[in-house]
C-alpha positions as CSV (number, residue, x, y, z in Angstrom):
1,X,-4.9,-7.0,4.2
2,X,-7.1,-4.3,5.7
3,X,-4.5,-3.7,8.4
4,X,-1.8,-3.2,5.7
5,X,-4.1,-0.8,3.8
6,X,-4.7,1.2,7.1
7,X,-0.9,1.3,7.7
8,X,-0.4,2.7,4.1
9,X,-3.1,5.3,4.6
10,X,-1.3,6.5,7.8
11,X,2.1,6.4,6.1
12,X,1.6,8.1,2.8
13,X,0.1,11.3,4.3
14,X,2.6,14.0,4.3
15,X,5.7,12.5,5.8
16,X,8.5,15.1,6.0
17,X,9.5,17.9,8.2
18,X,9.7,21.4,6.6
19,X,13.0,22.8,5.7
20,X,14.0,26.1,4.2
21,X,14.7,25.9,0.4
22,X,15.7,28.8,-1.8
23,X,12.8,29.8,-4.0
24,X,10.5,27.1,-2.6
25,X,8.1,27.1,0.3
26,X,9.1,25.6,3.7
27,X,5.8,23.8,3.9
28,X,2.3,23.6,2.6
29,X,0.0,26.6,3.3
30,X,-2.8,26.3,5.9
31,X,-6.4,26.2,4.6
32,X,-8.9,23.7,3.3
33,X,-7.3,20.6,1.7
34,X,-8.5,17.6,-0.3
35,X,-6.3,14.5,0.0
36,X,-6.5,11.4,-2.1
37,X,-4.8,8.3,-0.6
38,X,-4.5,5.4,-3.0
39,X,-3.1,1.9,-2.4
40,X,-1.9,0.8,-5.9
41,X,-0.7,-2.7,-5.0
42,X,-1.2,-5.4,-4.1
43,X,-4.9,-4.6,-3.7
44,X,-6.2,-1.3,-5.1
45,X,-8.1,1.1,-2.8
46,X,-8.7,4.8,-2.7
47,X,-9.9,7.3,-0.1
48,X,-10.6,11.0,-0.6
49,X,-10.8,13.3,2.5
50,X,-11.3,17.0,2.9
51,X,-9.8,18.6,6.0
52,X,-8.9,21.9,7.5
53,X,-5.3,22.4,8.2
54,X,-4.7,25.3,10.6
55,X,-1.4,27.2,10.8
56,X,-0.4,25.4,14.0
57,X,-1.1,22.0,12.3
58,X,1.1,22.4,9.2
59,X,4.3,21.1,10.8
60,X,2.5,18.0,12.1
61,X,1.0,17.4,8.7
62,X,4.4,17.7,7.1
63,X,6.2,15.6,9.7
64,X,4.0,12.5,9.1
65,X,1.3,11.1,11.3
66,X,1.6,8.8,14.2
67,X,-1.5,7.7,16.0
68,X,-2.8,5.3,18.7
69,X,-2.0,2.3,16.4
70,X,1.2,3.3,14.6
71,X,4.4,5.1,15.6
72,X,6.7,6.1,12.7
73,X,10.3,7.3,12.7
74,X,12.3,8.5,9.7
75,X,16.1,8.5,10.3
76,X,16.5,9.6,6.6
77,X,14.5,12.7,6.1
78,X,15.5,15.1,3.3
79,X,13.4,18.1,2.5
80,X,14.3,21.0,0.3
81,X,13.5,22.8,-2.9
82,X,10.0,21.5,-2.8
83,X,11.0,17.8,-2.7
84,X,10.8,15.1,0.0
85,X,12.7,11.9,0.5
86,X,12.5,9.7,3.5
87,X,13.3,6.2,4.8
88,X,12.3,4.8,8.1
89,X,9.9,2.4,9.8
90,X,6.5,2.2,11.5
91,X,5.7,0.1,14.5
92,X,2.5,-1.1,16.0
93,X,2.1,-1.9,19.7
94,X,2.0,-5.6,18.9
95,X,4.2,-6.0,15.8
96,X,7.7,-5.6,14.5
97,X,8.9,-2.5,12.6
98,X,7.7,-2.2,9.1
99,X,10.1,-0.6,6.6
100,X,8.8,2.5,4.8
101,X,10.2,4.8,2.1
102,X,8.8,7.6,0.2
103,X,9.6,10.4,-2.3
104,X,7.5,13.3,-3.3
105,X,7.1,17.0,-4.1
106,X,5.2,19.9,-2.6
107,X,4.3,23.5,-3.1
108,X,2.3,25.8,-0.9
109,X,-0.9,24.5,-2.6
110,X,-0.1,20.9,-3.6
111,X,1.5,17.7,-2.2
112,X,2.4,14.4,-3.9
113,X,4.0,11.4,-2.2
114,X,4.8,7.9,-3.5
115,X,5.4,5.4,-0.7
116,X,6.7,1.8,-0.5
117,X,6.0,-0.4,2.5
118,X,7.3,-3.9,3.2
119,X,4.4,-5.3,5.3
120,X,4.7,-8.6,7.1
121,X,1.7,-10.9,6.6
122,X,2.6,-14.0,8.5
123,X,5.8,-15.4,7.2
124,X,5.6,-13.4,3.9
125,X,6.7,-9.9,3.2
126,X,4.1,-8.1,1.1
127,X,5.3,-5.1,-0.9
128,X,2.8,-2.3,-0.9
129,X,2.9,0.8,-3.1
130,X,0.8,3.8,-2.4
131,X,0.4,7.4,-3.5
132,X,-1.0,10.5,-1.8
133,X,-2.1,13.6,-3.8
134,X,-3.3,16.6,-2.0
135,X,-4.5,20.0,-3.2
136,X,-5.3,23.1,-1.3
137,X,-8.9,24.2,-2.1
138,X,-8.6,27.6,-0.5
139,X,-8.0,29.7,2.6
140,X,-11.5,29.2,4.0
141,X,-12.6,26.1,5.8
142,X,-16.3,25.2,6.1
143,X,-17.7,25.5,9.5
144,X,-18.6,21.8,9.5
145,X,-14.9,21.0,9.3
146,X,-14.2,23.0,12.4
147,X,-17.3,22.2,14.6
148,X,-15.4,19.7,16.7
149,X,-12.7,22.2,17.3
150,X,-15.0,25.0,18.3
151,X,-16.2,23.3,21.4
152,X,-12.7,23.1,22.8
153,X,-11.7,26.7,22.3
154,X,-13.3,30.1,22.4
155,X,-14.3,31.9,19.2
156,X,-11.8,34.8,19.0
157,X,-10.2,36.7,16.3
158,X,-6.7,37.3,17.7
159,X,-3.7,35.2,18.4
160,X,-4.2,32.0,16.3
161,X,-4.7,33.6,12.9
162,X,-8.3,32.2,12.5
163,X,-11.3,34.4,12.5
164,X,-15.0,34.1,11.8
165,X,-15.8,35.3,8.2
166,X,-19.4,34.4,8.4
167,X,-21.8,32.0,10.1
168,X,-20.7,29.3,7.7
169,X,-16.9,29.6,7.3
170,X,-13.7,30.3,9.0
171,X,-10.6,31.7,7.4
172,X,-6.8,31.6,7.8
173,X,-6.5,35.0,6.1
174,X,-5.7,38.1,8.0
175,X,-8.6,40.5,8.7
176,X,-9.1,43.1,6.0
């Protein structure tokens, strides 16, 4: 079941592409985020992560993850007025497609998604229900969250919207 739980963790992260909606944001705002992923059935588990989402990473966060294990596609993807609805499948390198559906809501500072997965476990189909809740903690990301990124790019204040605010933090806010 660990494999199914890992699949759910990958699937219930933000899964939809941004779209313009009257009176609603197109996507979440960049900054420092806390995400709680919960598998509610058949076996309960929970994982809390804090991460920095830079402006150029927002679209990827909203589109839904694919990684070296899972590749997901969503032929049904409706995003608008702060709501998300999707239906598709995820495939591993060695397995058949796994049906996935989800519905949720988002603002610039919050994200909520409920997902349903029909995982195959041998000859049985195991229904999995999971929830992701995320909240934006602020504009500033602790330096520890960015250390791995700093080694691959120069520390500059122009172009990418990120600037050094102090020896301990980076910010997505424009210089004052």
